[in-house]
C-alpha positions as CSV (number, residue, x, y, z in Angstrom):
1,M,21.3,13.7,7.6
2,R,18.3,15.4,5.9
3,V,17.0,13.3,2.9
4,A,15.0,15.3,0.4
5,R,13.1,14.7,-2.8
6,I,13.1,17.3,-5.6
7,R,11.8,17.9,-9.1
8,T,14.5,19.3,-11.3
9,A,14.0,21.9,-14.0
10,D,13.9,19.1,-16.6
11,G,11.1,17.3,-14.7
12,S,13.1,14.4,-13.2
13,I,12.6,13.5,-9.6
14,E,15.7,12.9,-7.5
15,T,16.6,12.1,-3.9
16,G,19.6,13.7,-2.2
17,E,20.9,15.3,0.9
18,Y,19.5,18.7,1.9
19,E,21.7,21.3,3.6
20,D,21.3,25.1,3.8
21,G,18.8,25.4,0.9
22,V,20.6,23.1,-1.5
23,V,20.0,19.4,-2.3
24,T,23.0,17.4,-3.4
25,V,22.4,14.4,-5.7
26,D,25.5,12.4,-6.9
27,G,27.7,15.4,-6.7
28,D,25.2,17.7,-8.5
29,T,23.7,20.5,-6.5
30,Y,20.1,21.9,-6.8
31,S,19.0,25.1,-5.0
32,V,15.4,24.7,-3.6
33,D,13.0,27.5,-3.0
34,Y,12.1,26.5,0.5
35,E,12.9,28.3,3.8
36,A,14.1,26.2,6.7
37,N,13.2,27.7,10.0
38,G,12.6,31.0,8.4
39,D,16.1,31.4,6.7
40,R,17.1,30.6,3.2
41,E,20.8,30.2,2.4
42,R,22.1,29.1,-0.9
43,T,25.5,27.6,-1.5
44,G,27.2,27.1,-4.8
45,E,26.8,29.7,-7.6
46,T,26.1,27.0,-10.2
47,A,23.3,25.3,-8.3
48,A,20.3,24.5,-10.5
49,E,16.8,25.4,-9.3
50,A,14.6,22.6,-8.2
51,T,11.2,22.2,-6.4
52,L,11.1,20.5,-3.0
53,L,8.7,17.6,-2.9
54,A,7.3,15.5,-0.1
55,P,10.2,13.4,1.0
56,C,8.5,10.0,0.2
57,E,5.6,8.5,-1.7
58,P,3.6,6.4,0.8
59,S,1.3,3.6,-0.2
60,A,-0.6,4.6,3.0
61,F,-0.5,7.0,6.0
62,Y,-1.1,5.2,9.3
63,C,-2.2,8.0,11.7
64,V,-2.6,7.6,15.4
65,G,-5.0,9.8,17.3
66,R,-5.7,10.5,21.0
67,N,-2.0,10.1,21.8
68,Y,-1.3,13.2,24.0
69,A,-2.9,13.3,27.5
70,A,-3.5,17.1,27.1
71,T,-5.3,16.6,23.8
72,V,-7.5,13.8,25.3
73,D,-8.4,16.1,28.1
74,Q,-9.1,19.0,25.9
75,M,-11.3,17.0,23.5
76,N,-13.0,15.1,26.3
77,Y,-12.0,11.7,24.9
78,E,-11.5,8.5,26.9
79,V,-7.9,7.6,27.4
80,P,-7.2,4.7,25.0
81,D,-5.9,1.4,26.2
82,E,-3.9,0.9,23.1
83,P,-3.0,3.1,20.1
84,D,-6.1,4.4,18.2
85,W,-5.6,4.9,14.5
86,F,-7.0,5.5,11.0
87,I,-5.6,5.4,7.5
88,K,-5.2,8.1,4.9
89,P,-4.7,7.1,1.2
90,P,-1.7,8.0,-0.9
91,T,-3.7,10.7,-2.6
92,S,-3.8,12.6,0.7
93,L,-0.1,13.5,0.1
94,L,0.8,17.2,-0.3
95,D,4.2,18.7,-0.9
96,P,5.9,21.1,1.6
97,G,5.2,24.7,0.4
98,A,2.3,23.7,-1.7
99,D,-1.0,25.4,-1.2
100,V,-3.7,23.6,0.9
101,V,-6.9,24.1,-1.0
102,Y,-9.7,24.7,1.4
103,P,-12.4,22.0,0.6
104,S,-15.4,23.6,-1.1
105,W,-17.6,20.9,0.6
106,C,-16.7,21.7,4.2
107,D,-17.2,24.6,6.5
108,R,-14.5,23.9,9.1
109,L,-10.9,22.8,8.4
110,T,-8.4,22.1,11.2
111,Y,-4.7,21.6,11.4
112,A,-2.6,19.2,13.6
113,G,1.2,19.3,13.7
114,E,2.4,15.6,14.1
115,L,5.7,13.8,14.1
116,A,5.8,11.1,11.5
117,A,8.1,8.1,10.8
118,V,9.0,7.1,7.3
119,V,9.4,3.3,6.7
120,D,12.7,2.3,4.9
121,E,12.0,-1.3,4.0
122,T,9.2,-3.8,3.6
123,C,8.5,-5.1,7.1
124,H,5.9,-6.8,9.3
125,D,5.5,-7.7,12.9
126,L,8.4,-5.8,14.3
127,S,9.5,-5.8,17.9
128,V,10.1,-2.5,19.5
129,G,13.9,-3.2,19.3
130,E,13.6,-3.7,15.5
131,V,11.8,-0.4,14.7
132,D,14.9,1.7,14.3
133,E,16.3,-0.6,11.6
134,A,13.1,-0.4,9.7
135,V,12.5,3.3,9.9
136,R,14.4,5.6,7.5
137,G,13.9,8.6,9.7
138,Y,11.4,11.2,10.9
139,T,9.4,14.1,9.2
140,I,6.4,16.3,9.9
141,L,2.7,15.7,9.0
142,N,-0.1,18.2,9.0
143,D,-3.1,16.1,9.7
144,L,-5.8,18.2,8.0
145,D,-9.3,17.5,9.3
146,A,-12.6,18.6,7.6
147,I,-14.0,18.4,11.1
148,D,-17.7,19.1,10.2
149,Q,-17.9,16.0,8.1
150,P,-19.3,12.7,9.4
151,K,-16.8,10.1,10.6
152,R,-13.0,9.9,10.2
153,T,-12.7,8.8,6.6
154,A,-14.8,11.7,5.3
155,R,-13.0,14.1,7.6
156,K,-9.4,13.1,7.2
157,A,-8.9,11.0,4.0
158,F,-9.5,13.5,1.3
159,D,-7.1,14.6,-1.4
160,G,-4.3,16.9,-0.2
161,S,-5.2,16.2,3.5
162,A,-1.6,15.2,4.4
163,P,1.0,17.9,3.9
164,L,4.3,16.2,4.6
165,G,7.9,17.2,4.9
166,P,10.0,19.1,4.3
167,W,12.6,16.3,4.4
168,I,13.4,13.1,6.4
169,E,15.9,13.5,9.3
170,T,17.7,10.3,9.6
171,D,19.5,11.1,12.9
172,V,17.1,12.1,15.6
173,D,15.7,10.5,18.7
174,P,11.9,10.9,18.4
175,T,11.1,10.5,22.1
176,D,12.1,14.0,23.4
177,L,11.6,16.7,20.7
178,D,10.0,20.1,21.3
179,M,7.5,21.3,18.7
180,T,5.4,24.3,17.8
181,T,2.7,25.2,15.3
182,H,2.2,28.8,14.2
183,V,-0.8,29.9,12.2
184,G,-0.6,33.3,10.7
185,G,2.4,34.0,12.9
186,E,0.4,33.2,16.1
187,L,1.6,30.3,18.3
188,R,-1.1,27.7,18.4
189,Q,0.6,24.4,19.6
190,E,3.6,23.9,21.8
191,A,4.6,20.5,23.2
192,N,7.2,17.8,23.5
193,T,7.0,14.3,22.1
194,G,7.8,12.9,25.6
195,E,4.2,13.8,26.4
196,M,2.9,11.0,24.1
197,L,0.8,8.2,25.8
198,F,2.3,5.7,23.4
199,G,5.9,6.2,22.2
200,P,6.8,6.2,18.5
201,R,8.7,2.9,18.5
202,E,5.8,1.2,20.5
203,I,3.3,2.5,17.9
204,V,5.3,1.3,14.9
205,S,5.7,-2.1,16.5
206,F,1.9,-2.2,17.4
207,L,0.7,-1.4,13.9
208,S,3.3,-3.7,12.2
209,E,1.5,-6.6,13.8
210,R,-1.5,-5.8,11.7
211,Y,0.0,-4.4,8.5
212,T,2.9,-5.0,6.1
213,F,4.6,-1.7,5.7
214,R,6.2,-0.7,2.5
215,P,9.1,1.6,1.8
216,G,7.9,5.2,2.0
217,D,4.9,4.4,4.2
218,V,4.2,7.0,6.9
219,I,3.3,6.4,10.5
220,A,2.1,9.6,12.3
221,F,2.0,9.7,16.1
222,G,-0.9,12.1,16.9
223,S,-1.4,15.8,17.6
224,P,-0.5,17.7,20.7
225,A,-3.1,19.9,22.4
226,N,-4.8,22.8,20.6
227,P,-5.4,21.6,17.0
228,G,-7.6,24.3,15.6
229,D,-9.2,26.0,12.6
230,V,-7.5,27.4,9.6
231,E,-8.9,29.8,7.0
232,P,-8.0,30.7,3.5
233,G,-5.0,33.1,3.6
234,D,-3.5,31.5,6.7
235,D,0.2,30.5,6.6
236,V,0.7,27.3,8.7
237,E,4.2,26.5,10.1
238,M,4.9,23.4,12.0
239,W,8.3,23.0,13.6
240,Y,9.9,19.9,15.2
241,E,13.2,20.2,17.0
242,G,16.0,18.5,15.1
243,I,13.9,18.1,11.9
244,G,12.8,21.5,10.5
245,T,9.6,23.4,9.6
246,L,6.7,22.2,7.4
247,R,5.1,25.2,5.8
248,N,2.0,25.5,3.7
249,R,-0.6,28.3,2.9
250,V,-4.4,27.7,2.9
251,V,-6.1,29.1,-0.2
252,T,-9.6,29.2,-1.5
253,P,-10.7,26.7,-4.2
254,E,-10.6,28.0,-7.7
């Protein structure tokens, strides 16, 4: 099932099931102006318009880096002995379909198409076997990086640096998913989550020893090879098998 959050025409925020361009909330249907895998299909002539939002409101993003061997080789990093991570604040959140505003204070902005888990319940110190019960499902994160800035916090933790969505898929095995990233229609990333050095469940368990996760928190599992630059005017599309496509356009600051 695909769980989506929307803002309705009257400004209320609702959560329901997404299917074929429509979100159903307690029997009411809302058409959303968002394309899934390039196709938009509406069902129900009386569906009300709504805006698709990021599928959760995290108190934090826990983001793992250096988790694909090909990326480690490409970036000339050392292979980590355990998951290597950083944290983005909740103000990093950006909705699917929303514009990515190119920061005025940086000269290089890069994308990274990452699989991400969404926490379902307050939890701490999970075993690997307990992870599936604590995770609501999986979605997609674009880990934007102002790569010319010093150190990770300055580079990765700025406002709007975490486009997320388009929804949470509750019925998917995260360990063997194909993915692609296209920028301006050009294929930039192509990989499978089976190439991770540390698997999603292992990472969630590892981080839960150190942090108490809250409902809606996001754990991202790192970027495949070929993260790269984006420029104003670029359309960025990140697809994960069984989940969907996260789509945002990069724009200049006003």
